[in-house]
Structure formats: C-alpha cells, structure tokens
KOLMARBA-674335 format. One record per residue: x, y, z of N, C-alpha, C, O in turn. Coordinates in pm, whole numbers, padded with zeros to 5 digits, always signed. Example, Ala and Ser with C-alpha at 12.3 -4.5 7.8 and 13.67 -1.06 7.14 Angstrom:
2
+01319-00569+00780+01230-00450+00780+01320-00330+00780+01424-00332+00846/+01285-00225+00708+01367-00106+00714+01290+00003+00787+01341+00114+00804/
//
This chain:
348
-02614-09505+07557-02721-09595+07512-02816-09475+07418-02883-09384+07465/-02796-09509+07270-02848-09462+07198-03009-09429+07234-03077-09527+07265/-03089-09263+07232-03221-09261+07237-03286-09273+07137-03265-09211+07033/-03389-09369+07158-03473-09375+07060-03513-09283+06949-03533-09165+06981/-03530-09326+06798-03549-09167+06685-03698-09120+06753-03792-09199+06766/-03703-08990+06790-03855-08950+06811-03875-08836+06752-03938-08740+06795/-03814-08848+06643-03853-08728+06521-03985-08761+06483-04006-08882+06471/-04068-08693+06464-04190-08739+06397-04172-08710+06278-04101-08620+06232/-04279-08834+06189-04309-08835+06064-04353-08691+05987-04427-08604+06033/-04282-08693+05851-04339-08549+05785-04462-08526+05789-04502-08412+05813/-04548-08632+05766-04675-08593+05770-04707-08536+05907-04744-08418+05907/-04701-08592+06010-04726-08547+06178-04685-08420+06181-04754-08326+06221/-04539-08410+06125-04511-08250+06107-04580-08111+06070-04579-08002+06128/-04642-08159+05948-04721-08092+05878-04861-08050+05912-04924-07956+05862/-04908-08158+06029-05035-08172+06036-05045-08087+06135-05157-08037+06147/-04938-08043+06235-04928-08010+06364-05016-07880+06350-05041-07810+06252/-05056-07870+06483-05126-07721+06518-05017-07600+06532-04916-07614+06601/-05048-07475+06459-04953-07360+06399-05044-07203+06408-05064-07114+06325/-05079-07218+06528-05157-07087+06554-05083-06939+06520-04960-06928+06517/-05164-06841+06500-05053-06770+06446-05156-06647+06556-05268-06614+06517/-05106-06600+06667-05129-06513+06772-05133-06337+06718-05156-06243+06794/-05107-06326+06579-05104-06193+06571-05229-06185+06460-05220-06078+06401/-05303-06237+06429-05443-06220+06351-05558-06169+06442-05590-06210+06553/-05617-06060+06363-05736-06023+06428-05697-05938+06540-05590-05876+06552/-05786-05940+06614-05783-05867+06755-05748-05887+06887-05742-05820+06990/-05712-06073+06828-05652-06150+06972-05542-06088+07059-05561-06116+07178/-05438-06015+07039-05373-05999+07087-05380-05904+07188-05327-05891+07298/-05487-05821+07101-05503-05650+07174-05607-05725+07289-05616-05688+07406/-05670-05819+07238-05742-05850+07374-05690-05954+07529-05729-05958+07646/-05607-06011+07468-05536-06069+07554-05430-05976+07661-05405-06009+07777/-05402-05911+07625-05288-05836+07671-05374-05704+07764-05325-05661+07868/-05508-05650+07707-05573-05589+07795-05648-05668+07901-05694-05617+08003/-05654-05785+07871-05704-05873+07983-05595-05887+08095-05632-05853+08207/-05480-05928+08083-05321-05952+08120-05347-05792+08234-05365-05792+08355/-05342-05681+08146-05308-05536+08238-05430-05523+08336-05418-05465+08444/-05539-05575+08297-05660-05542+08377-05656-05642+08499-05696-05600+08608/-05618-05747+08488-05614-05830+08564-05460-05825+08724-05447-05838+08845/-05384-05797+08603-05258-05797+08684-05206-05678+08741-05106-05672+08813/-05279-05583+08706-05236-05450+08779-05227-05428+08903-05137-05371+08965/-05361-05492+08955-05387-05466+09090-05317-05532+09148-05272-05503+09259/-05288-05663+09068-05245-05749+09212-05105-05765+09199-05060-05849+09277/-05010-05704+09114-04867-05634+09119-04869-05528+09200-04781-05518+09286/-04965-05436+09188-04922-05332+09263-04965-05384+09450-04883-05342+09532/-05079-05464+09505-05050-05520+09619-04952-05590+09676-04922-05575+09794/-04888-05685+09588-04781-05786+09603-04663-05678+09637-04597-05679+09741/-04651-05595+09542-04513-05523+09609-04546-05445+09688-04443-05388+09723/-04680-05380+09774-04666-05293+09887-04705-05410+10009-04711-05376+10127/-04722-05505+09979-04726-05630+10102-04559-05662+10136-04495-05661+10241/-04522-05692+09997-04360-05715+10047-04302-05643+10108-04247-05668+10216/-04302-05513+10038-04224-05407+10107-04215-05297+10206-04129-05212+10227/-04324-05324+10258-04402-05264+10345-04345-05363+10482-04319-05304+10587/-04329-05496+10475-04285-05586+10579-04167-05643+10543-04174-05764+10525/-04049-05586+10525-03944-05658+10537-03841-05521+10462-03898-05433+10398/-03686-05521+10481-03606-05465+10449-03578-05524+10318-03507-05622+10342/-03593-05517+10220-03549-05605+10107-03463-05499+10037-03480-05382+10003/-03338-05609+10027-03197-05566+09978-03205-05554+09808-03185-05460+09731/-03253-05718+09784-03188-05785+09626-03321-05852+09604-03394-05897+09693/-03347-05851+09462-03437-05932+09408-03391-05980+09295-03345-05913+09203/-03405-06119+09299-03333-06248+09231-03502-06281+09118-03621-06295+09145/-03434-06282+09013-03557-06283+08891-03466-06481+08814-03365-06506+08748/-03578-06568+08875-03500-06710+08828-03595-06796+08729-03716-06794+08746/-03553-06849+08654-03618-06896+08530-03568-06989+08438-03446-06997+08456/-03595-07041+08375-03524-07142+08265-03579-07113+08102-03695-07082+08072/-03485-07129+08025-03516-07139+07888-03572-06979+07856-03511-06879+07893/-03704-06979+07777-03798-06872+07733-03853-06765+07836-03866-06644+07817/-03889-06858+07977-03895-06755+08092-03777-06705+08114-03773-06582+08110/-03663-06770+08139-03576-06671+08158-03550-06553+08102-03544-06444+08159/-03534-06579+07976-03457-06444+07907-03568-06357+07923-03540-06237+07927/-03715-06397+07935-03857-06278+07897-03811-06190+08026-03863-06079+08016/-03718-06203+08166-03722-06107+08268-03626-06017+08218-03638-05895+08224/-03545-06069+08175-03398-05963+08151-03443-05802+08112-03362-05709+08118/-03575-05788+08073-03574-05634+08047-03589-05627+08202-03484-05583+08249/-03665-05650+08281-03676-05598+08429-03599-05581+08472-03608-05480+08542/-03459-05649+08476-03386-05644+08521-03298-05530+08469-03253-05468+08565/-03256-05479+08350-03228-05389+08286-03310-05273+08336-03234-05192+08389/-03436-05231+08340-03519-05145+08448-03446-05093+08572-03372-04998+08596/-03519-05242+08671-03485-05214+08785-03296-05152+08786-03269-05044+08839/-03201-05227+08729-03090-05202+08736-03067-05038+08698-03019-04973+08790/-03087-04987+08612-03093-04830+08596-03168-04766+08661-03151-04650+08625/-03259-04771+08754-03358-04708+08814-03350-04739+08964-03410-04654+09028/-03308-04810+09020-03314-04791+09170-03154-04881+09217-03072-04932+09140/-03152-04877+09355-03023-04911+09422-03039-05056+09446-02928-05108+09459/-03124-05128+09454-03169-05258+09522-03067-05362+09401-03100-05364+09282/-02971-05426+09442-02892-05524+09389-03009-05644+09314-03099-05698+09379/-02986-05668+09169-03105-05710+09083-02999-05798+09028-02890-05765+08983/-03071-05964+09045-02970-06078+08936-03032-06151+08870-03088-06236+08940/-03055-06162+08747-03113-06289+08666-03037-06393+08666-02914-06385+08669/-03119-06536+08664-03027-06642+08670-03112-06757+08657-03212-06773+08726/-03069-06843+08562-03130-06992+08554-03138-07063+08657-03057-07062+08749/-03240-07132+08649-03315-07230+08756-03181-07293+08793-03106-07252+08882/-03167-07367+08738-03046-07446+08786-02944-07435+08817-02887-07521+08884/-02891-07331+08782-02777-07246+08861-02800-07160+08976-02709-07140+09056/-02914-07110+08991-02975-07052+09116-02973-07158+09252-02931-07128+09363/-03025-07277+09216-02993-07374+09315-02881-07440+09342-02870-07487+09455/-02763-07459+09237-02675-07523+09292-02555-07424+09330-02460-07476+09390/-02548-07257+09294-02444-07161+09309-02538-07124+09492-02471-07078+09585/-02651-07147+09505-02687-07073+09607-02625-06976+09679-02559-06988+09782/-02667-06819+09575-02588-06727+09637-02650-06706+09765-02766-06733+09799/-02516-06631+09863-02542-06583+09998-02659-06483+10029-02737-06494+10123/-02660-06382+09933-02743-06308+09919-02897-06300+09931-02970-06205+09960/-02929-06450+09892-03058-06463+09908-03081-06548+10047-03046-06665+10066/-03151-06455+10146-03163-06475+10271-03346-06392+10285-03428-06379+10194/-03358-06355+10407-03488-06298+10458-03515-06166+10429-03618-06115+10473/-03400-06072+10328-03380-06004+10267-03364-05939+10121-03333-05834+10064/-03409-06085+10098-03449-06118+09953-03565-06136+09883-03652-06199+09943/-03593-06090+09755-03720-06097+09710-03708-06234+09588-03660-06182+09487/-03726-06338+09569-03694-06430+09458-03797-06448+09375-03885-06520+09423/-03818-06406+09260-03910-06433+09163-03872-06529+09062-03778-06525+08983/-03952-06606+09078-03990-06744+08950-04045-06778+08883-04159-06810+08917/-04003-06797+08738-04090-06762+08648-04102-06945+08549-04005-07019+08534/-04206-06968+08512-04206-07082+08413-04372-07094+08404-04458-07089+08492/-04383-07115+08242-04502-07076+08178-04623-07142+08263-04712-07079+08319/-04607-07289+08261-04717-07372+08309-04700-07405+08453-04756-07487+08526/-04612-07325+08471-04594-07359+08699-04497-07520+08714-04473-07571+08823/-04456-07577+08586-04414-07711+08636-04260-07725+08583-04206-07835+08592/-04213-07654+08547-04071-07677+08510-03996-07725+08616-03983-07652+08714/-03941-07841+08612-03860-07924+08696-03757-07810+08816-03759-07772+08933/-03669-07794+08679-03550-07644+08735-03596-07565+08874-03557-07564+08991/-03733-07480+08774-03734-07386+08862-03820-07441+08962-03787-07402+09074/-03926-07522+08961-03977-07599+09123-03875-07627+09213-03882-07598+09332/-03785-07680+09161-03617-07726+09298-03557-07585+09334-03498-07561+09439/-03577-07505+09243-03485-07341+09287-03588-07315+09394-03543-07288+09505/-03704-07318+09382-03816-07244+09435-03815-07314+09587-03818-07255+09694/-03809-07465+09562-03825-07519+09721-03685-07489+09800-03678-07531+09916/-03568-07416+09743-03445-07393+09757-03471-07230+09832-03462-07209+09953/-03488-07179+09781-03529-07051+09800-03646-07029+09939-03641-06936+10020/-03709-07098+09938-03812-07098+10071-03713-07149+10194-03727-07084+10298/-03617-07253+10197-03543-07265+10307-03422-07146+10337-03348-07151+10435/-03419-07065+10258-03334-06932+10319-03425-06865+10368-03349-06791+10432/-03557-06816+10401-03667-06703+10460-03659-06640+10332-03780-06654+10352/-03647-06602+10255-03681-06521+10144-03828-06521+10091-03890-06619+10133/-03894-06447+10018-03996-06406+10008-04022-06442+09861-03997-06357+09776/-04072-06568+09822-04088-06629+09691-04224-06611+09641-04330-06626+09703/-04194-06561+09466-04316-06484+09416-04292-06613+09258-04185-06649+09211/-04415-06647+09219-04434-06777+09118-04539-06658+09043-04641-06597+09076/-04412-06670+08873-04477-06586+08786-04538-06674+08707-04466-06738+08630/-04633-06692+08705-04670-06873+08647-04834-06811+08575-04905-06714+08604/-04845-06917+08476-04999-06916+08389-05054-07015+08494-05176-07011+08514/-04979-07100+08560-05027-07244+08611-05060-07184+08769-04996-07198+08874/-05162-07125+08745-05225-07104+08874-05217-07208+08973-05176-07171+09083/-05251-07344+08961-05282-07435+09091-05155-07512+09042-05148-07628+09084/-05068-07476+08974-04929-07573+09001-04817-07545+09077-04785-07436+09123/-04749-07671+09088-04633-07675+09178-04573-07567+09234-04554-07551+09355/-04531-07463+09108-04450-07387+09148-04578-07256+09233-04526-07199+09329/-04645-07236+09220-04803-07179+09309-04767-07210+09419-04701-07137+09492/-04817-07358+09454-04837-07404+09557-04701-07357+09640-04723-07337+09759/-04575-07339+09601-04436-07339+09684-04439-07207+09726-04438-07192+09848/-04445-07091+09647-04376-06946+09670-04528-06913+09746-04635-06973+09742/-04484-06791+09814-04551-06720+09916-04628-06617+09824-04715-06559+09889/-04623-06584+09715-04712-06518+09659-04744-06563+09501-04691-06651+09433/-04832-06485+09473-04862-06576+09318-04870-06425+09183-04935-06335+09236/-04843-06400+09100-04813-06306+09032-04899-06418+08861-04823-06458+08772/-05021-06440+08855-05075-06493+08719-05106-06411+08652-05131-06292+08670/-05103-06521+08511-05138-06455+08367-05203-06568+08318-05213-06681+08367/-05252-06515+08198-05313-06578+08097-05223-06719+08034-05102-06725+08017/-05332-06833+08006-05221-06891+07951-05255-06858+07743-05212-06927+07650/-05323-06763+07737-05397-06770+07630-05259-06741+07509-05254-06798+07399/-05178-06664+07549-05058-06627+07487-04910-06634+07529-04870-06544+07603/-04836-06717+07497-04662-06773+07502-04614-06595+07512-04640-06509+07428/-04542-06577+07634-04438-06461+07613-04485-06335+07679-04448-06310+07794/-04575-06245+07605-04640-06125+07654-04697-06132+07760-04658-06054+07847/-04785-06207+07786-04877-06152+07920-04750-06163+08016-04732-06072+08097/-04651-06283+08009-04584-06270+08134-04474-06164+08129-04422-06130+08235/-04437-06112+08024-04394-06011+08014-04417-05883+08058-04335-05812+08115/-04567-05848+08022-04648-05746+08102-04642-05764+08242-04581-05680+08308/-04718-05901+08323-04684-05881+08434-04570-05889+08531-04595-05874+08651/-04476-05907+08500-04318-05892+08507-04272-05724+08522-04211-05671+08615/-04328-05659+08390-04284-05533+08402-04393-05464+08534-04351-05389+08622/-04497-05499+08524-04607-05443+08649-04531-05444+08776-04561-05365+08865/-04426-05536+08792-04400-05569+08929-04328-05471+08953-04342-05386+09041/-04189-05487+08816-04082-05355+08839-04142-05241+08851-04087-05166+08931/-04270-05185+08780-04333-05047+08770-04373-05003+08900-04340-04886+08921/-04451-05076+09020-04479-05122+09103-04336-05046+09206-04331-04941+09271/-04248-05141+09186-04136-05136+09278-04067-05039+09270-04014-05012+09379/-04032-04946+09160-04017-04833+09109-04063-04678+09171-04018-04567+09198/-04166-04744+09172-04300-04597+09245-04272-04619+09359-04203-04533+09415/-04317-04752+09445-04252-04743+09589-04128-04654+09639-04110-04580+09735/-04027-04711+09495-03934-04636+09570-03869-04516+09550-03753-04479+09573/-03987-04450+09494-03966-04282+09444-03965-04211+09345-03984-04091+09327/-03917-04386+09212-03911-04315+09099-04011-04303+09009-04094-04394+08999/-04018-04168+08915-04110-04126+08876-04117-04215+08725-04201-04194+08638/-04015-04311+08717-04017-04403+08610-04160-04511+08618-04237-04551+08531/-04152-04530+08742-04245-04656+08747-04420-04612+08750-04511-04687+08717/-04433-04493+08791-04579-04449+08764-04599-04416+08619-04718-04400+08593/-04510-04400+08505-04521-04351+08417-04497-04500+08321-04568-04504+08220/-04404-04623+08343-04454-04760+08258-04575-04776+08320-04639-04818+08224/-04654-04772+08412-04832-04832+08451-04878-04719+08316-04931-04766+08216/-04862-04637+08323-04942-04578+08217-04926-04594+08102-05022-04579+08027/-04805-04626+08052-04765-04704+07901-04794-04814+07874-04834-04857+07766/-04772-04888+08004-04831-05033+08032-04986-05044+07952-05037-05137+07889/-05024-04938+07977-05206-04957+08001-05236-04920+07830-05341-04955+07777/-05140-04854+07763-05187-04769+07660-05132-04919+07542-05188-04926+07433/-05043-05009+07574-04949-05120+07494-05045-05194+07443-04982-05245+07350/-05176-05247+07435-05243-05315+07413-05267-05244+07233-05218-05287+07128/-05346-05142+07252-05434-05080+07172-05279-05025+07019-05293-05024+06897/-05130-04982+07117-05026-04967+07002-04982-05084+06942-04964-05090+06820/-04960-05197+07033-04924-05300+07023-05046-05353+06852-04990-05386+06748/-05137-05350+06858-05223-05388+06786-05168-05317+06638-05161-05377+06531/-05138-05197+06659-05151-05102+06525-05026-05137+06441-05012-05140+06319/-04914-05169+06567-04747-05217+06503-04769-05359+06472-04677-05410+06408/-04856-05427+06498-04840-05593+06429-04912-05571+06279-04892-05630+06173/-05000-05466+06309-05045-05483+06151-04993-05407+06039-05004-05425+05918/-04912-05290+06129-04816-05220+05974-04697-05321+05993-04588-05273+05962/-04695-05432+06032-04529-05504+06045-04560-05604+05916-04482-05625+05823/-04706-05664+05935-04710-05792+05880-04629-05835+05741-04574-05942+05717/-04640-05730+05666-04590-05743+05468-04469-05765+05479-04412-05850+05410/-04397-05675+05587-04274-05681+05584-04182-05831+05657-04068-05861+05622/-04253-05897+05747-04226-05959+05868-04265-06099+05756-04225-06215+05772/-04328-06064+05675-04350-06222+05626-04233-06213+05482-04174-06317+05452/-04205-06077+05394-04146-06058+05293-03970-06157+05358-03908-06248+05302/-03945-06091+05481-03841-06119+05520-03827-06271+05531-03720-06325+05501/-03938-06344+05576-03944-06454+05556-03895-06558+05459-03824-06658+05459/-03983-06472+05361-03957-06542+05247-03826-06554+05132-03798-06626+05037/-03757-06420+05216-03600-06404+05156-03566-06455+05193-03494-06514+05113/-03551-06522+05351-03420-06586+05434-03469-06762+05502-03411-06835+05582/-03599-06780+05424-03586-06894+05485-03548-07041+05435-03593-07153+05460/-03433-06987+05343-03340-07135+05346-03219-07102+05403-03131-07147+05329/-03175-07051+05489-03023-07004+05538-03046-07119+05632-03157-07155+05670/-02911-07183+05674-02832-07272+05737-02815-07215+05882-02782-07290+05974/-02835-07107+05899-02741-07098+06037-02768-06945+06061-02718-06877+05972/-02843-06860+06173-02899-06748+06180-02804-06714+06293-02763-06801+06370/-02756-06538+06305-02682-06515+06371-02723-06412+06442-02687-06310+06384/-02819-06374+06604-02894-06295+06649-02818-06182+06718-02743-06216+06810/-02824-06083+06695-02763-05974+06778-02853-05874+06845-02950-05822+06790/-02810-05850+06975-02866-05730+07052-02783-05713+07130-02675-05770+07145/-02860-05577+07221-02797-05554+07360-02864-05469+07449-02982-05459+07417/-02827-05393+07565-02930-05330+07650-03067-05390+07681-03072-05513+07687/-03175-05325+07700-03262-05407+07679-03358-05517+07610-03474-05550+07633/-03286-05549+07539-03296-05685+07422-03226-05774+07443-03248-05887+07401/-03128-05744+07510-02980-05834+07491-03080-05964+07558-03001-06059+07553/-03207-06017+07617-03254-06125+07641-03320-06203+07528-03358-06320+07528/-03325-06107+07427-03459-06155+07329-03340-06227+07237-03371-06338+07195/-03268-06200+07217-03130-06276+07117-03149-06431+07199-03203-06524+07140/-03112-06442+07302-03093-06560+07361-03253-06637+07345-03262-06756+07313/-03342-06574+07366-03493-06646+07359-03529-06682+07227-03599-06782+07211/-03479-06595+07103-03504-06624+06946-03408-06723+06911-03421-06800+06815/-03339-06721+06968-03211-06808+06931-03227-06962+06950-03221-07045+06860/-03258-07000+07152-03295-07134+07163-03412-07182+07153-03441-07302+07145/-03524-07041+07153-03657-07169+07167-03716-07085+07014-03833-07118+06993/-03678-07019+06941-03768-07034+06815-03695-07072+06734-03762-07104+06637/-03551-07093+06709-03498-07131+06604-03438-07306+06649-03416-07399+06571/-03429-07305+06740-03358-07423+06766-03451-07536+06845-03441-07659+06847/-03550-07443+06911-03666-07553+06981-03738-07560+06906-03766-07679+06896/-03826-07470+06799-03963-07469+06743-03934-07540+06592-04004-07626+06538/-03781-07463+06531-03768-07472+06410-03689-07585+06347-03696-07627+06231/-03606-07628+06458-03501-07708+06446-03431-07673+06355-03401-07745+06260/-03387-07526+06375-03271-07449+06260-03140-07380+06375-03177-07315+06472/-03018-07400+06354-02924-07368+06372-02906-07220+06362-02921-07153+06260/-02860-07160+06529-02874-07046+06542-02761-07008+06644-02712-07095+06715/-02711-06850+06654-02625-06849+06775-02709-06679+06813-02784-06618+06737/-02668-06643+06937-02702-06543+06985-02581-06478+07006-02480-06548+07007/-02571-06358+07022-02464-06237+07038-02490-06099+07063-02552-06020+06993/-02419-06076+07203-02435-05975+07259-02335-05886+07131-02233-05920+07070/-02447-05720+07125-02328-05669+06973-02195-05621+07048-02089-05616+06987/-02205-05585+07185-02100-05538+07222-01946-05626+07243-01833-05586+07272/-02000-05757+07216-01915-05895+07210-01860-05916+07070-01772-05999+07046/-01903-05856+06998-01959-05910+06838-01792-05873+06790-01744-05955+06712/-01726-05787+06820-01621-05781+06770-01495-05801+06838-01393-05750+06793/-01495-05897+06981-01416-05952+07046-01423-06103+07004-01360-06183+07073/-01474-06135+06926-01412-06279+06834-01542-06345+06732-01515-06450+06674/-01680-06285+06708-01736-06378+06680-01766-06327+06508-01826-06389+06420/-01701-06198+06504-01705-06114+06377-01604-06165+06286-01586-06120+06173/-01536-06262+06341-01391-06357+06268-01463-06454+06143-01414-06487+06035/-01585-06483+06196-01637-06590+06110-01723-06540+06021-01784-06622+05952/-01754-06374+05996-01836-06354+05940-01822-06380+05796-01703-06367+05766/-01910-06419+05670-01858-06370+05552-02037-06361+05482-02139-06359+05552/-02034-06357+05335-02098-06327+05292-02237-06408+05307-02356-06375+05302/-02176-06515+05326-02340-06604+05314-02394-06656+05457-02450-06762+05488/-02361-06557+05524-02459-06590+05674-02514-06494+05652-02499-06399+05575/-02643-06547+05791-02757-06474+05776-02760-06391+05960-02779-06453+06065/-02736-06239+05945-02705-06212+06074-02878-06092+06088-02926-06013+06007/-02916-06128+06207-03076-06056+06222-03058-05947+06372-03065-05973+06492/-03046-05881+06332-02991-05764+06469-03158-05717+06507-03257-05704+06435/-03134-05693+06694-03259-05632+06705-03246-05503+06817-03193-05523+06926/-03277-05423+06794-03251-05264+06808-03378-05190+06856-03496-05218+06832/-03315-05065+06946-03424-04980+06993-03353-04843+07007-03243-04822+06955/-03406-04773+07061-03377-04614+07073-03302-04603+07179-03265-04488+07203/-03267-04685+07252-03197-04655+07406-03044-04615+07375-02995-04601+07263/-02970-04596+07519-02873-04571+07477-02744-04656+07427-02635-04617+07386/-02795-04786+07444-02735-04889+07372-02723-04898+07209-02648-04974+07147/-02807-04810+07158-02815-04858+06977-02708-04810+06930-02714-04810+06807/-02575-04753+06984-02465-04718+06912-02383-04851+06927-02310-04874+06830/-02380-04953+07039-02362-05057+07029-02381-05146+06907-02289-05188+06838/-02545-05178+06882-02578-05243+06795-02557-05160+06629-02561-05221+06522/-02538-05033+06643-02521-04972+06495-02393-05020+06470-02388-05096+06373/-02295-05002+06523-02125-05075+06536-02123-05198+06453-02069-05214+06343/-02197-05291+06532-02190-05393+06501-02246-05455+06328-02204-05540+06250/-02379-05342+06330-02438-05326+06230-02380-05264+06049-02407-05277+05929/-02306-05210+06122-02215-05087+05997-02116-05228+05969-02119-05282+05859/-02047-05272+06060-01931-05327+05995-01987-05459+05970-01886-05528+05954/-02088-05535+05957-02128-05638+05942-02193-05629+05753-02163-05713+05668/-02261-05535+05734-02273-05457+05612-02143-05463+05489-02149-05481+05367/-02014-05437+05592-01928-05429+05502-01918-05577+05456-01866-05594+05345/-01949-05660+05508-01913-05829+05498-02012-05890+05420-01968-05940+05316/-02205-05909+05450-02279-05927+05363-02390-05837+05383-02397-05747+05467/-02510-05882+05261-02639-05872+05258-02700-05932+05284-02801-05935+05213/-02697-06004+05370-02764-06110+05435-02808-06028+05586-02763-06081+05687/-02869-05937+05598-02907-05885+05706-03056-05841+05738-03121-05794+05644/-03099-05849+05829-03227-05854+05897-03261-05760+05994-03228-05820+06097/-03297-05671+06023-03336-05570+06100-03502-05552+06172-03603-05519+06108/-03496-05577+06289-03590-05535+06367-03626-05417+06459-03638-05454+06576/-03642-05320+06445-03561-05188+06493-03688-05110+06578-03742-05016+06520/-03732-05144+06699-03839-05099+06789-03811-04885+06751-03906-04808+06760/-03712-04850+06724-03677-04718+06718-03785-04647+06593-03803-04528+06567/-03841-04762+06535-03908-04715+06449-04048-04642+06477-04111-04576+06394/-04081-04666+06603-04183-04667+06645-04142-04547+06785-04120-04587+06899/-04139-04413+06749-04064-04325+06833-04183-04284+06934-04153-04246+07047/-04301-04292+06898-04402-04286+07029-04436-04401+07175-04525-04395+07260/-04322-04502+07155-04276-04592+07233-04169-04588+07309-04056-04585+07259/-04185-04588+07407-04026-04568+07515-03956-04683+07480-04023-04774+07432/-03872-04695+07489-03762-04772+07438-03705-04855+07572-03598-04915+07560/-03790-04859+07723-03796-04932+07785-03912-05036+07767-03922-05132+07843/-04020-05009+07638-04113-05094+07615-04064-05144+07469-04158-05193+07407/-03985-05144+07424-03934-05189+07309-03918-05388+07290-03898-05440+07180/-03928-05454+07395-03938-05582+07382-04070-05600+07352-04088-05720+07332/-04175-05536+07339-04325-05558+07319-04325-05519+07178-04404-05572+07101/-04244-05433+07139-04268-05409+07007-04156-05521+06878-04210-05571+06779/-04067-05532+06894-03962-05624+06862-04074-05764+06862-04079-05850+06774/-04162-05759+06988-04220-05932+07016-04326-05960+06873-04338-06060+06803/-04386-05840+06866-04474-05845+06735-04384-05893+06620-04361-06003+06570/-04338-05758+06595-04270-05798+06422-04186-05888+06440-04156-05933+06329/-04114-05956+06547-03996-06087+06504-04156-06204+06446-04169-06266+06341/-04252-06192+06568-04355-06303+06532-04401-06325+06390-04419-06444+06364/-04425-06242+06293-04455-06231+06164-04329-06308+06124-04355-06425+06095/-04209-06276+06117-04130-06343+06054-04149-06480+06063-04194-06561+05982/-04089-06497+06232-04071-06652+06286-04198-06743+06267-04183-06863+06289/-04321-06699+06228-04462-06784+06196-04484-06759+06071-04594-06807+06043/-04429-06699+05966-04409-06717+05822-04314-06830+05761-04331-06898+05660/-04208-06829+05854-04035-06916+05840-04106-07040+05853-04080-07127+05769/-04197-07065+05949-04254-07178+05989-04367-07246+05897-04395-07366+05889/-04424-07141+05831-04546-07217+05723-04477-07230+05617-04511-07314+05534/-04324-07121+05588-04289-07196+05457-04163-07294+05426-04108-07324+05320/-04135-07337+05578-04050-07432+05568-04154-07617+05612-04134-07738+05607/-04257-07522+05649-04372-07675+05691-04315-07727+05838-04330-07841+05884/-04259-07639+05888-04271-07718+06030-04315-07621+06115-04261-07510+06126/-04435-07669+06190-04547-07570+06275-04418-07523+06411-04304-07570+06399/-04438-07465+06487-04372-07380+06616-04403-07520+06708-04313-07584+06763/-04514-07546+06712-04565-07625+06838-04505-07775+06826-04553-07861+06900/-04386-07818+06719-04363-07947+06708-04216-07961+06777-04133-07870+06773/-04191-08101+06850-04129-08124+06965-04031-08229+06883-04061-08252+06766/-03924-08289+06936-03838-08401+06913-03835-08487+07039-03869-08605+07052/-03774-08380+07150-03742-08452+07283-03831-08397+07397-03877-08461+07492/-03845-08270+07370-03930-08174+07475-04051-08257+07544-04123-08314+07463/-04075-08268+07648-04169-08313+07723-04204-08486+07656-04308-08549+07673/-04081-08530+07577-04109-08693+07559-03992-08750+07616-04018-08852+07680/-03876-08719+07615-03800-08816+07719-03733-08735+07859-03725-08618+07899/-03689-08880+07911-03639-08817+08043-03471-08706+08026-03388-08725+07937/-03462-08612+08122-03361-08574+08121-03282-08535+08265-03167-08492+08263/
//
C-alpha cells in the first residue's frame, strides 16, 4: 500500500526554521558548558565502573548520526588500549546479540533525545546480559536514561558536538585509568577546544560559503574519508545530504575507493574529501590524487591545515568547517536542515 504523500509544500519548506549554530559565540559557549559539566561526570563514571568490575570489552551502540558520532571513540580506544572495542548499529546489536556482551562488558548507548526505538530496545537486551549500560543522551529523563545503569548527559542546545565531546571524555578517562598518557592529554586538549573551534569556525566561514555556492547544483555527492574521520563521511552522507537536504550521496572509505567505486568516477561527479594529519592521511591522499586526474569537482575539508590541533581531535575541526558548507547549501537550495518527509511522521 502506497504511503500518503507527506512532502511539505514549497512554502512550508522555505518557512521552516534553519538556525546557524556557528554564528557569534554560541558554539564556544555550549562547548565550554559541555566540558564543565561533562568532565567530572565522565571521570566519576569510569572510576565507578572500572574499579568494581573486570571490564574486558566496550560496545558503542547507536543509530544514524549517533552511531557515526562515536566512531572516533572506537578509533582512539582501539589505538591506545587493549580492551575489545566494538561500534555497532542498535538494531544489529540486539539481533546479533554478541556473546562478549556480559558482566565483563560496558555498553555505551547513544541517542540524542533518548527515545530512539532501536536504541531503547538494544538497551533493554543489554541489561539482561549483566553488562554495565551507559546512556549518552541529552534526554535526561528519557526512556534510554531510565533503562541504563549510568547517565552521561549533555545539552540539547547543539546537535552532535556536545555528544562527541562527552564521548571523548569517557574515552580519555578510560585511557588515563589504564595508564596511557594519551588520556590526560586528551582531557587538556578538550578543555582548550571551545576557544580553538571558535577561531577555526570564523576562519573557515568564507571558504565554506563559497564552496556551497560553487557546488549547490550537484545531483550526487561522494564523500570519502578514513581513520578517525571514517564515521563522518557516513554521517554527512545519510544525515546531512539524504535526511536533511534530500540529496543523493554515497559514503566511501578512502581505502576502498580503488576496489570498485573509482570505476564510476567521471568529470561530472562531485567528490568531498575529509582529511586530517594522522597516519591515514596517505590513504586519503592516494584517492584524492586519482580523483584529480578525473574531475575538477573536488571539495576538501582538511583538519591538517590546523597543525596546533591533535589529529585525534580532527572530527571537531571538520565539524565546524563542514557546517558552513552544509548550512549555506540549505539556504541556497531553499531547503532548511530541519525539514523532514517521513521522519517522526510515519510508522516504520
């Protein structure tokens, strides 16, 4: 049976709210508050959990943007600790039911409002295994928060970045407890990030807006990245382009580009590269070098331009440089980022 056409009229779409979170001091203020409130909570949670149990694995569970936002945490913990670290979609987690999810596991579940059905169901199953469950959410009184053993809350004021900062704090204090000097350094770097990002977002404003003007009429965007940024290409493809702008997009790991996707490259396609200064940069650079031989329609967002920011924090840098592009694209296409056709409107 066909769904009723729920597409809003052009007038409704154009009149929808479309806030720009990068104007003025807003970003800096929200992230300063996030660090101030989230830092002691993350430290205490890690101490409570890891002093009382022999934790052997950490599962990072979420859906959509929440799923991809925690990829950097997996990258950091994989790189600097010996625990088993897994990131998995909420529905897949509950249906797969990994055997390692038991009393020696921590399951960190993330949902912005705390009511994402798939993630709430995943949390209920995780509770039955005896695992420690942690809700990373802005929904302090949500279904997810009520189910889980611990709560890592953040402000609803800004999508994405506060969640990422609190998740990073969890990773930082876990590494610190395990004896890695990277943990303490991450905490110091995170405290400095609000001021750094304020300067970076001002420096990137004109470039981001100009890229949107130049590439506003593309029919499809291919987004490539690797390493600590490999969750962001997925997030930008499915959440920003597909969900918020109703544009076709595909996410590709830079290391997979030569194993199939480069066969469809042609001069009319637009490619977006997300890059940093980490060990994986050579993977992105190889894909970028090839793509430049095929097309001039290439957009690069390169956190490596800011050498005073650790590659481990490049998702924050890419986040602000990308947002100027995405928001300006929404303005030029007269399609605010808040508009939906099916989400929150139909049964699924």
